C-alpha positions as CSV (number, residue, x, y, z in Angstrom):
1,M,-37.6,42.9,-23.3
2,D,-35.4,43.4,-26.4
3,A,-34.9,47.1,-25.1
4,L,-33.5,45.6,-22.0
5,I,-31.0,43.2,-24.5
6,S,-29.5,46.1,-26.2
7,L,-29.2,47.8,-23.2
8,H,-26.8,45.3,-21.6
9,A,-25.5,44.5,-25.0
10,S,-24.2,48.4,-24.9
11,Q,-24.2,49.5,-21.7
12,P,-24.6,46.5,-18.8
13,W,-23.9,48.4,-16.2
14,W,-27.2,50.5,-15.9
15,I,-28.9,47.4,-15.1
16,W,-27.0,46.3,-12.1
17,L,-26.6,50.2,-11.0
18,G,-30.7,50.2,-11.2
19,L,-30.8,47.0,-9.4
20,G,-28.9,48.4,-6.6
21,L,-30.8,51.2,-6.8
22,V,-33.6,49.6,-6.2
23,L,-32.7,46.5,-3.7
24,L,-31.0,49.5,-1.8
25,A,-34.7,51.4,-1.7
26,V,-36.6,48.4,-1.1
27,E,-34.3,47.8,2.0
28,S,-34.3,51.5,3.0
29,A,-38.0,51.4,3.3
30,L,-38.5,47.9,5.0
31,S,-34.8,48.1,7.2
32,S,-35.2,44.4,6.6
33,E,-31.3,43.9,6.6
34,W,-31.6,40.8,3.9
35,L,-31.5,43.1,0.9
36,L,-28.1,45.6,1.9
37,W,-25.6,42.9,0.8
38,P,-27.6,42.3,-2.2
39,A,-27.3,45.9,-3.5
40,V,-23.8,46.4,-2.5
41,S,-23.1,43.3,-5.0
42,A,-25.4,44.6,-7.2
43,G,-23.0,48.1,-7.1
44,I,-20.1,46.2,-7.4
45,V,-20.6,44.4,-10.3
46,A,-22.3,47.7,-12.3
47,V,-18.7,49.2,-11.4
48,L,-16.9,46.0,-13.3
49,T,-19.2,46.4,-15.7
50,A,-18.5,50.2,-16.2
51,I,-14.9,49.7,-15.8
52,G,-14.7,47.2,-18.9
53,L,-14.4,43.6,-17.6
54,R,-17.3,42.0,-19.6
55,Y,-17.9,38.6,-19.8
56,G,-21.2,38.2,-20.8
57,F,-24.7,38.1,-18.6
58,A,-24.2,34.7,-17.2
59,V,-21.0,35.5,-15.5
60,E,-22.2,38.5,-14.2
61,I,-25.3,36.9,-12.6
62,I,-22.5,34.4,-11.1
63,A,-20.4,37.4,-9.5
64,F,-23.4,38.6,-8.4
65,G,-24.4,35.4,-6.8
66,L,-20.9,35.0,-5.5
67,L,-20.3,38.2,-4.3
68,T,-24.0,38.3,-2.4
69,A,-22.4,35.3,-0.3
70,G,-19.6,36.2,0.8
71,L,-20.7,39.9,1.9
72,T,-23.6,38.3,4.0
73,L,-21.4,35.2,5.4
74,L,-18.5,37.8,6.2
75,S,-20.7,40.7,7.8
76,N,-22.5,37.6,9.7
77,R,-18.9,36.8,10.9
78,L,-18.1,40.5,11.8
79,I,-21.6,41.2,13.6
80,K,-21.0,38.0,15.5
81,R,-17.5,39.4,16.8
82,M,-18.5,43.0,17.4
83,N,-21.9,42.3,18.8
84,P,-21.6,38.8,21.1
85,V,-25.1,37.5,22.5
86,D,-23.6,37.0,25.9
87,M,-23.1,40.7,26.3
88,P,-26.2,42.3,28.2
89,D,-28.6,44.3,25.9
90,I,-27.5,48.0,26.5
91,N,-31.3,48.6,26.4
92,D,-32.6,45.9,28.7
93,R,-32.8,48.3,32.1
94,D,-34.2,45.4,34.1
95,S,-31.0,43.0,33.9
96,R,-28.7,45.9,34.6
97,L,-30.3,46.1,37.9
98,I,-28.7,42.8,39.3
99,G,-26.0,43.5,41.5
100,Q,-26.5,46.9,42.3
101,Q,-27.4,48.0,45.4
102,A,-31.2,49.3,46.3
103,Q,-32.6,51.6,49.6
104,V,-35.2,50.4,51.3
105,I,-37.9,52.8,51.4
106,T,-40.3,50.6,53.6
107,P,-39.9,48.1,56.0
108,F,-40.1,44.6,54.6
109,L,-43.1,42.9,56.5
110,D,-43.0,38.6,56.0
111,G,-40.0,39.1,53.4
112,R,-41.8,41.9,51.3
113,G,-41.2,45.6,50.9
114,R,-40.1,48.4,48.6
115,V,-36.8,49.4,47.6
116,F,-35.4,52.3,45.7
117,I,-33.4,51.9,42.6
118,S,-32.2,53.3,39.5
119,G,-35.0,56.6,39.8
120,S,-38.1,54.0,40.5
121,E,-39.5,52.3,43.2
122,W,-39.5,48.7,43.2
123,A,-41.8,46.1,44.9
124,A,-39.1,43.8,46.5
125,E,-38.6,40.2,48.2
126,L,-35.9,39.6,50.8
127,E,-33.8,36.2,51.0
128,G,-32.7,35.5,54.4
129,E,-34.1,36.4,57.7
130,A,-32.8,40.2,58.7
131,S,-35.0,42.8,57.9
132,P,-32.9,45.6,57.1
133,A,-34.6,49.5,58.3
134,I,-35.8,51.9,56.2
135,G,-33.0,53.9,54.4
136,S,-30.4,50.6,54.9
137,R,-29.0,49.4,51.6
138,V,-30.2,46.2,49.6
139,V,-28.3,44.0,47.0
140,V,-30.7,43.0,44.5
141,E,-30.1,39.6,43.3
142,A,-32.9,38.7,40.7
143,I,-35.8,40.1,38.9
144,Q,-39.4,38.3,38.7
145,G,-41.7,40.3,36.8
146,A,-42.5,43.8,38.3
147,R,-40.6,42.1,41.5
148,L,-37.0,42.2,42.4
149,K,-35.6,39.7,44.9
150,V,-33.1,41.6,47.5
151,R,-30.5,40.3,50.1
152,T,-28.8,42.5,52.6
153,P,-25.2,43.1,51.8
């Protein structure tokens, strides 16, 4: 402990740089997204102490805490603005099918048949009374499990 105290007294930026690197290494290993901003904050405090701003360990801890809180809040606001929740997930292929046209590949019997859309064949349930012919187009209205609800255009 005496070694850390003497290191902080002579060159405090090493402690903050070390802390920042450890936090960044743990973040890289775990991908928790919680340790990135504390690692950046420790790096900022390391730079501030390296350029000669030495107010003592207590003030450095307070600066580290304030920077961590501020950067975390700013990043959350930025992420929410850049990636709103109401936008569809680009990786959710099924939800992108809604509103698209599918091609009928088997006749609909009792309102059930099969359609081809987006490179795959799906079981489909027809809304309405009309029975579309094979090769005709239907519009996807909803997805229920592995079955599409379709209607004639």
